[in-house]
C-alpha positions in Angstrom: -18.8 -8.7 13.5 -16.5 -11.4 14.7 -15.6 -11.5 18.3 -16.2 -7.7 18.7 -17.1 -7.9 22.4 -13.9 -9.7 23.5 -10.9 -7.8 24.7 -8.0 -8.6 22.4 -4.4 -8.1 23.1 -3.6 -6.3 19.8 -5.9 -4.9 17.2 -4.3 -4.1 13.9 -6.1 -1.3 11.9 -5.3 -1.7 8.2 -4.9 -5.0 6.3 -2.1 -4.3 3.9 1.3 -6.0 4.0 2.5 -4.2 7.1 -0.7 -5.0 8.9 -0.6 -8.6 7.9 3.0 -8.9 9.1 1.9 -7.3 12.4 -0.7 -10.1 12.7 1.9 -12.7 11.9 4.3 -11.3 14.6 1.4 -11.0 17.1 0.9 -14.7 16.6 4.6 -15.3 17.1 4.4 -13.5 20.4 1.3 -15.5 21.5 -1.1 -12.5 21.3 -4.8 -12.7 20.7 -5.1 -10.4 17.7 -7.7 -8.9 15.3 -7.5 -6.9 12.1 -10.0 -4.3 11.0 -10.0 -2.9 7.5 -12.4 -0.8 5.4 -11.8 -2.8 2.2 -13.7 -6.0 1.4 -10.5 -8.0 1.1 -7.1 -8.0 2.8 -4.1 -6.6 1.0 -4.5 -2.8 1.1 -3.5 -0.9 -2.0 -1.9 -4.0 -3.5 -5.3 -5.6 -3.5 -7.3 -2.5 -4.4 -5.1 -0.9 -7.0 -2.2 -3.0 -8.2 -3.1 -6.7 -8.1 -1.2 -7.7 -11.2 1.8 -5.3 -10.8 5.1 -6.8 -10.1 6.7 -5.9 -6.7 10.5 -5.8 -7.0 11.7 -4.8 -3.5 10.6 -7.7 -1.3 13.4 -9.8 0.2 13.7 -13.2 -1.3 11.8 -12.4 -4.5 13.5 -11.0 -7.7 9.9 -10.0 -8.6 6.5 -11.1 -7.3 3.0 -10.2 -8.5 1.2 -8.1 -6.0 -1.8 -10.5 -5.6 0.6 -13.4 -5.0 2.5 -11.4 -2.4 -0.9 -10.6 -0.7 -1.8 -14.3 -0.7 1.5 -15.2 1.0 1.1 -12.5 3.6 -2.4 -13.6 4.4 -1.4 -17.3 4.6 1.6 -16.3 6.9 -0.6 -14.1 9.2 -3.5 -16.6 9.5 -1.5 -19.5 10.7 -3.2 -18.3 13.9 -7.0 -17.9 14.3 -6.9 -14.1 14.3 -10.3 -12.3 14.1 -11.0 -10.5 10.9 -13.4 -7.6 10.5 -13.6 -6.2 6.9 -15.6 -3.4 5.4 -15.5 -1.5 8.6 -14.4 2.1 8.9 -12.8 3.2 12.2 -14.3 6.5 13.3 -12.9 6.8 16.8 -10.5 5.5 19.4 -10.8 6.2 23.1 -9.5 4.9 26.4 -11.8 3.4 28.9 -11.5 1.6 32.3 -8.3 -0.4 33.1 -6.6 1.3 30.1 -8.7 -0.8 27.6 -9.0 1.0 24.3 -12.4 1.1 22.6 -12.3 1.3 18.8 -15.6 2.5 17.3 -16.4 1.7 13.7 -19.3 2.4 11.5 -20.6 -1.1 12.5 -19.9 -1.4 16.2 -17.3 -1.4 18.9 -14.1 -3.4 19.5 -12.0 -3.6 22.7 -8.3 -4.1 22.8 -5.3 -3.6 25.1 -3.1 -2.1 22.3 -3.4 -1.0 18.7 -1.1 -1.1 15.7 -2.1 1.4 13.0 -1.1 0.2 9.5 -3.5 2.3 7.5 -1.1 3.2 4.7 -1.8 6.6 3.2 -5.4 6.5 4.5 -8.3 7.3 2.2 -6.8 8.0 -1.2 -7.9 9.4 -4.5 -5.8 9.6 -7.7 -4.3 12.9 -8.8 -6.1 13.7 -12.0 -4.6 14.4 -15.4 -4.5 18.2 -15.9 -5.3 18.3 -19.6 -8.6 20.2 -19.9 -10.3 17.5 -22.0 -9.2 14.6 -19.7 -12.2 14.4 -17.5 -14.5 13.7 -20.5 -12.7 10.4 -21.1 -12.6 8.9 -17.6 -14.0 5.4 -18.0 -13.8 5.8 -21.8 -10.2 4.8 -22.2 -8.6 7.0 -19.5 -7.7 5.0 -16.4 -6.2 5.8 -13.0 -5.7 2.1 -12.0 -4.8 -1.1 -13.8 -6.5 -3.9 -11.9 -6.1 -6.2 -14.9 -3.4 -5.9 -17.5 -5.4 -8.1 -19.9 -7.6 -5.1 -20.8 -4.6 -3.4 -22.3 -3.5 -6.4 -24.5 -3.0 -5.4 -28.1 -3.7 -1.8 -27.5 -1.7 1.4 -28.0 -1.2 2.7 -24.4 0.1 6.0 -23.2 1.3 6.0 -19.6 1.6 9.3 -17.8 3.9 9.6 -14.8 7.5 8.9 -13.8 7.4 7.1 -10.4 7.7 3.4 -9.6 4.1 2.7 -10.5 4.3 4.3 -13.9 7.6 2.6 -14.8 6.4 -0.8 -13.4 3.1 -0.4 -15.5 5.2 0.3 -18.6 7.4 -2.7 -18.1 4.4 -5.0 -17.4 2.4 -3.8 -20.4 5.2 -3.5 -22.9 5.1 -7.2 -23.8 1.3 -7.3 -24.1 0.4 -4.0 -25.7 0.8 -3.0 -29.3 2.8 0.0 -28.2 3.6 1.8 -25.0 4.5 5.5 -24.7 5.6 7.0 -21.4 5.1 10.8 -20.8 6.7 12.5 -17.9 7.5 16.1 -17.1 10.7 15.7 -15.0 13.3 13.2 -14.0 12.1 9.6 -13.3 11.6 8.9 -9.6 11.5 5.2 -10.0 14.3 2.7 -9.0 17.3 3.2 -11.3 17.4 -0.5 -12.3 13.8 -0.5 -13.5 14.3 2.8 -15.3 17.2 1.2 -17.1 15.0 -1.7 -18.2 12.4 0.8 -19.4 15.0 2.6 -21.5 16.1 -0.7 -23.0 12.6 -1.7 -23.9 10.6 -0.8 -27.1 8.6 1.8 -25.2 8.6 5.3 -26.5 9.7 7.8 -23.8 8.7 11.4 -23.9 10.7 12.8 -21.0 11.6 15.1 -19.4 9.5 18.3 -19.7 6.7 16.5 -21.6 3.0 16.8 -20.6 -0.2 15.7 -22.1 -1.8 18.8 -23.5 -4.9 17.4 -25.2 -6.9 14.1 -25.2 -8.6 13.5 -28.5 -11.5 11.2 -29.4 -15.1 11.0 -30.2 -16.5 9.7 -27.0 -13.5 7.4 -26.5 -9.8 8.0 -26.3 -8.3 8.0 -29.8 -5.1 10.1 -29.4 -3.1 12.5 -27.2 -1.1 15.5 -28.0 2.0 15.9 -25.8 4.1 19.0 -25.6 7.6 19.8 -24.4 7.1 22.7 -22.1 10.6 24.0 -22.7 11.1 23.5 -26.4 7.4 23.7 -27.4 7.8 20.7 -29.7 4.6 18.6 -29.9 3.8 15.1 -30.8 0.5 13.3 -31.5 0.3 9.7 -30.4 -2.6 7.6 -31.6 -3.8 5.5 -28.7 -6.6 3.4 -27.3 -5.9 3.8 -23.6 -4.3 6.3 -21.3 -3.0 5.0 -17.9 -2.2 7.7 -15.4 0.1 7.0 -12.5 0.4 10.5 -11.0 0.2 9.5 -7.3 -2.6 9.9 -4.8 -4.1 12.6 -2.7 -4.3 11.1 0.8 -6.6 11.8 3.7 -5.8 10.4 7.2 -9.4 11.1 8.1 -10.2 11.4 11.8 -6.8 10.5 13.1 -6.2 13.9 14.5 -9.5 13.8 16.4 -8.3 10.7 18.2 -5.5 12.8 19.8 -2.7 11.2 17.6 0.0 13.6 16.6 0.2 14.0 12.8 2.8 15.8 10.8 1.9 16.4 7.1 0.3 13.2 5.9 1.9 10.9 8.4 1.7 9.9 12.1 4.6 11.0 14.3 6.1 8.0 16.2 9.0 7.3 18.5 11.3 5.5 16.0 12.7 3.4 18.8 9.3 1.9 19.7 6.9 2.9 16.9 4.6 4.3 19.6 2.4 7.3 18.7 1.6 10.2 20.9 -1.2 8.1 22.4 0.0 5.5 24.9 -0.6 1.9 23.8 -1.2 3.0 20.2 1.6 2.1 17.7 2.0 2.7 14.0 3.9 1.1 11.1 4.2 1.3 7.3 3.4 4.2 5.0 1.2 5.9 7.6 4.3 6.8 9.6 6.2 10.0 9.2 9.8 10.7 10.4 13.1 11.9 9.1 14.7 9.1 7.1 11.5 7.3 6.5 11.7 4.9 3.6 8.4 3.8 2.2 9.1 0.3 1.2 7.0 -2.8 2.1 10.1 -4.4 3.6 10.6 -1.4 5.9 6.9 -1.4 6.9 7.1 -5.0 8.0 10.1 -4.3 10.1 8.3 -1.4 11.8 5.3 -3.7 12.4 7.4 -6.3 14.2 8.9 -3.5 16.4 5.5 -2.2 17.1 4.1 -5.6 18.2 7.1 -6.3 20.4 6.7 -3.0 22.1 3.0 -3.5 22.4 3.4 -6.8 24.1 5.8 -5.3 26.6 3.4 -2.4 27.2 0.6 -5.0 27.9 2.8 -7.0 30.2 6.0 -5.3 31.3 7.5 -8.7 32.3 7.4 -9.8 28.7 10.7 -9.4 26.9 10.9 -6.7 24.3 13.3 -8.7 22.3 12.2 -12.4 22.4 14.2 -15.4 21.4 14.7 -15.8 17.7 11.9 -17.2 15.6 13.8 -20.3 14.8 13.5 -21.2 18.5 9.7 -20.7 18.6 7.0 -23.3 18.0 4.9 -22.4 14.9 1.5 -23.9 14.2 3.0 -25.3 11.0 4.7 -28.6 11.4 7.6 -29.6 9.1 10.4 -32.1 9.1 13.9 -31.2 8.1 13.5 -33.0 4.8 10.4 -30.9 4.0 12.4 -27.7 4.0 15.6 -28.9 2.2 
């Protein structure tokens, strides 16, 4: 475990985009920082679940593949020699002498002056397809993740769901698959622009009020029967694969045991500072809950910068909360004017 006995200025728990931007901004503020994550690679859900999915709501990119966004975030964050501790699960946080926070993981202990929690939705498991026969086909043509779109090339794919992930999956697979059918029981919850693109594509849309009633096949997915719950009309779609994007059941684990106030599935913060109910512990990104919260990566990175600024002021009250603009700071990257024109 790298540098675990040192006292760091800021320790970021969670290595998704918000956590990586917190690391970047910690470097901008001159902090000694560390990241701890339970996954074997940085990137959070983008790495674990959606590496090939397009992300449409990042500033500066009309669309960017998730794994490319993760690479950019990692490169940006590790311009500084931050410590990195992966495949470690945090089990406790407690305050010790001189207000130093001790983070206990399943592999050891870490010491830090402040913490920024960017754990996303916590431990997560997919919501399962409710059709009685669905469980028999998990791993046999029924998928809850799409880590590689190539496995769907040339296949007849049924996508179940109506959120951003379902619509993005449909748009990504439509050019590659033999056919794409989207089944959803209510109004689409995805961005209006991407829904418009879906409706203009060759995908078959069974929505609203449609649900998968039965999955058919002899050991492997061969077809689905979908039913309109209002009109009772049914359709049978021959298919090779079913991709379910029904959201996730999240579990924030032991957060409540650390004394951190939680509301529903999110941490309560002071929105002016991103500080939690525990002094010196801040939170940003999807793990945060408050009225008006917008769960976009761009918003999470903004919250991460606020959290780091406030954490630096907490560590040393003489530090400015709002430092000079980044264009006036010296970065470890050197470039001439001609390099950036």
